[in-house]
C-alpha positions, 0 to 999 in steps of 0.5 A: 676584951673589945666589944662593939655596942649598938646605939641604945644598948646598955653595959652593966659594971660590975657584974655583982648581985645588983647588976645581975638583978638589973640585967634580969630586969632589963632583959624581961626576966631573961625572955629578951636576950637581944644583945642590947644589954650585957656586962662589961669587964673591967681589965684585970677583973676577976669578978667577970671571969665566970661570965666568959 
């Protein structure tokens, strides 16, 4: 999965419970979904499959 990021963006790895909580916090309780905060996927990881 190739992803390009904006300067100042944040990638969260892994997408577990703590990562999801961090995402929720950084996006203002999901009110600000501007692509500056996103989950990163490790190659071969199954934990990110539901997020695709």
